[in-house]
Backbone as a ProteinNet text record, in pm:
[ID]
protein_1_A
[PRIMARY]
XXXXXXXXXXXXXXXXXXXXXXXXXXXXXXXXXXXXXXXXXXXXXXXXXXXXXXXXXXXXXXXXXXXXXXXXXXXXXXX
[TERTIARY]
-1252.2	-1206.6	-1072.9	-981.6	-847.6	-827.3	-704.4	-666.7	-694.3	-695.9	-714	-580.8	-587.4	-466.5	-401	-270.7	-195.2	-52.8	12.7	151.2	242.9	341.2	437.6	570.6	672.1	803.2	904.7	1027.6	1141.4	1249.7	1346.2	1461.3	1417	1322.4	1266.1	1354.5	1394.1	1473.7	1442.7	1459.4	1440.5	1566.9	1643	1775.9	1796.9	1887.3	1927.8	2010.3	1983.1	2056.3	2177.9	2235.7	2352.5	2315.9	2195.8	2151.4	2103.9	2155.9	2125.4	2018.7	1951.9	1858	1873	1826.4	1823.2	1680.8	1622.3	1487.1	1485	1438.7	1433.8	1569.8	1675.3	1809.3	1870.2	1799.7	1852.6	1879.6	1995.6	2034.6	1991.6	1966.3	1930.9	1957.2	1931.8	1948.5	1812.3	1794.1	1674.5	1687.3	1575.2	1574.6	1521.7	1558.7	1518	1447.8	1341.3	1272.9	1312.4	1371.5	1414.2	1340.9	1300.9	1234.5	1239.6	1215	1208.7	1070	1007.4	875.1	880.4	829.3	819.6	676.7	661.7	530.7	512.7	439.6	435.2	349.5	262.1	170.5	188.3	195.4	207.6	75.9	85.8	-29.6	-120.2	-70.7	-145.6	-140.8	-238.7	-234.9	-197.5	-87.6	-39.2	-24.9	-61.9	-49.3	42.8	130	219.3	177.9	151.3	106.1	184.1	190.7	258.7	182.1	51.2	-31.2	-156.5	-228.1	-352.5	-450.2	-531.6	-635.9	-734.6	-778.6	-874.4	-1003.6	-1101	-1223.5	-1330.8	-1436.8	-1551.3	-1611.7	-1615.9	-1666	-1579.7	-1446.8	-1355.9	-1388.1	-1410.2	-1443.6	-1574.2	-1675.3	-1804.5	-1790.9	-1712.4	-1690.9	-1617.7	-1517.8	-1444.4	-1537.7	-1618.7	-1710.2	-1814.6	-1861.2	-1957.3	-1892	-1765.8	-1692.8	-1671.1	-1641.8	-1621.7	-1747.9	-1862.9	-1988.2	-2022.5	-1956.9	-1983.3	-1884.5	-1786.4	-1687.4	-1721.1	-1758	-1811.2	-1720.8	-1591.2	-1500.1	-1496.1	-1487.5	-1482.7	-1619.8	-1724.1	-1859.3	-1896.8	-1842.7	-1872.9	-1816.1	-1717	-1650.9	-1692	-1769.5	-1806	-1957.4	-2001.2	-2144.6	-2167	-2253.1	-2286.4	-2413.1	-2416.6	-2537.8	-2579.4
-1558.4	-1423.7	-1399.9	-1345.7	-1320.6	-1175.7	-1137.9	-1002.8	-900.3	-944.6	-851.1	-792.6	-693.1	-630.8	-544.3	-552.1	-464.1	-451	-345.3	-322.9	-411.9	-468.4	-554.3	-542.9	-594.3	-598.1	-512.6	-550.7	-479.9	-464.8	-382.5	-363.4	-331.2	-239.2	-204.7	-99.9	-127.9	-31.1	-42.7	66.3	73.2	133.5	54.6	99.2	69.9	146.7	118.6	-8.6	-95.5	-220.4	-207.1	-318.6	-319.5	-369.3	-421.8	-474	-358.7	-355.3	-245.9	-286.3	-184.4	-206.6	-94.1	-118.3	-14.8	-10.7	108.5	126.9	252.8	238.2	351.2	419.7	340	393.8	455.2	452.7	510.2	398.6	407	306.3	350.4	252.3	282	161	175.9	67.3	25.5	-104.3	-152.5	-116	-100.3	-74.6	-197.8	-210.9	-326.8	-282.7	-350.7	-333.2	-452.1	-424.3	-530.4	-515.8	-628.7	-625.8	-763.9	-768.6	-893.6	-904.8	-1020.7	-1045.2	-1176.3	-1174.2	-1296.3	-1347.8	-1475.6	-1539	-1619.4	-1564.4	-1624.1	-1749.4	-1776.9	-1890.2	-1990.2	-2115.8	-2221.7	-2233.1	-2257.4	-2277.7	-2155.5	-2037.6	-1914.6	-1882.1	-1809.4	-1754.7	-1608	-1569.7	-1431.7	-1374.6	-1249.1	-1179.4	-1060.4	-1036.4	-920.3	-827.6	-703.3	-605.6	-476.1	-399.8	-271.2	-171	-185.4	-96.7	-172.2	-115.2	-176.8	-184.9	-287.8	-289.9	-174.4	-111	-2	-53.5	-80.9	-145.6	-43.9	-93	-9	49.5	-29.2	20.1	132.7	121	228.4	357.1	344.6	460.9	524.8	443.4	496.1	570.6	516.3	584.4	716.4	717.7	840.8	946.7	908.1	1003.5	1055.1	969.4	1014.6	1118	1097.5	1193.9	1325.9	1320.1	1442.2	1526.4	1463.3	1538.5	1610.1	1574.4	1641.5	1754.2	1773.3	1879.8	1992.1	2106.7	2216.6	2254.8	2269.6	2312.8	2209.5	2083.2	1977.1	1955.5	1959.9	1935	2035.9	2157.5	2260.7	2223.6	2135.5	2097	1960.6	1888.8	1751.3	1737.8	1669.6	1645.1	1498.8	1433.2	1294.6	1291.1	1202.9	1193.4	1048.9
1187	1155	1222.2	1147	1199.2	1235.4	1241.5	1281.7	1171.3	1048.9	937.7	893.6	806.8	754.2	859.7	867.2	957	905	948.2	907	988.7	921.9	989.1	916.7	976.3	912.2	983.7	966.6	1025.9	920.1	950.3	861.5	718.7	706.1	575.6	507.8	383.2	308.4	159.5	89.7	-55.5	-111.7	-185.2	-229.1	-376.5	-435.8	-573.2	-572.9	-667.7	-676.7	-765.9	-800.7	-888.9	-1028.2	-1043.5	-1173	-1261.4	-1382.6	-1474.9	-1576.3	-1631.9	-1741.3	-1841.3	-1962.4	-2065.8	-2119.4	-2120	-2171.1	-2256.5	-2378.4	-2472.6	-2486.3	-2486.6	-2504.3	-2379.8	-2267.4	-2143.7	-2043.3	-1978.7	-1880	-1740.4	-1657.3	-1519.3	-1431.9	-1303.9	-1208.2	-1155.7	-1140.6	-1072.3	-924.7	-857.5	-714.3	-641.4	-516.4	-438.2	-310	-277.4	-150.6	-64.1	50.8	141.6	273.5	330.7	460.7	523.1	651.9	726.9	787.6	768.7	826.9	903.7	1026.1	1105.9	1098.3	1076.2	1070.7	1199.4	1295.8	1429	1444	1348.6	1363.2	1250.5	1284.4	1185.3	1107.1	979.3	891	876.7	908.8	884.2	735.2	688.1	553.2	566.2	503.5	512.3	371.9	357.4	230.2	250.9	156.2	162.2	48.7	82.7	-16.4	-0.8	-107.1	-102.6	-16	-11.7	69.6	112.9	207.4	250.8	134	127	24	48	-57.8	-49.1	-110	-27.8	-73.6	-111.6	-172.5	-206	-78.1	27.7	156.5	211.2	195.3	236.6	161.1	30.3	-51.8	-5.9	21.8	66.5	198.7	291.8	420.9	401.1	311.2	283.2	225.6	127.4	64.4	163.4	252.6	354.3	445.1	479	562.1	491	360.3	281.4	282.7	271.7	264.4	394.7	505.2	633.2	660	571.9	588.5	491.7	544.6	464	346.7	370.7	263.8	151.5	187.3	85.1	21.4	100.5	49.4	-58.8	-50.2	-149.4	-286.4	-288.4	-414.2	-466.3	-388.1	-424.6	-433.4	-537.7	-551.1	-583.3	-508.1	-535.8	-618.4	-714.7	-799.2	-813.3
[MASK]
+++++++++++++++++++++++++++++++++++++++++++++++++++++++++++++++++++++++++++++++

């Protein structure tokens, strides 16, 4: 078992690029996500994702928490 998912990276930026596209008759610019990631261990398996994975277990924990909050519980019903 490893460390699991965690946020990493430096020099993160999201900028308009110089490459153009045309879609449905409208022109625009592609955008670029730039970042630097250091891989500290040889032969590690690393995954890069836009966001943390949201699992079925995560959903179940969230819903259990909602049911304990009076304001939210009044609007949510599990069946």
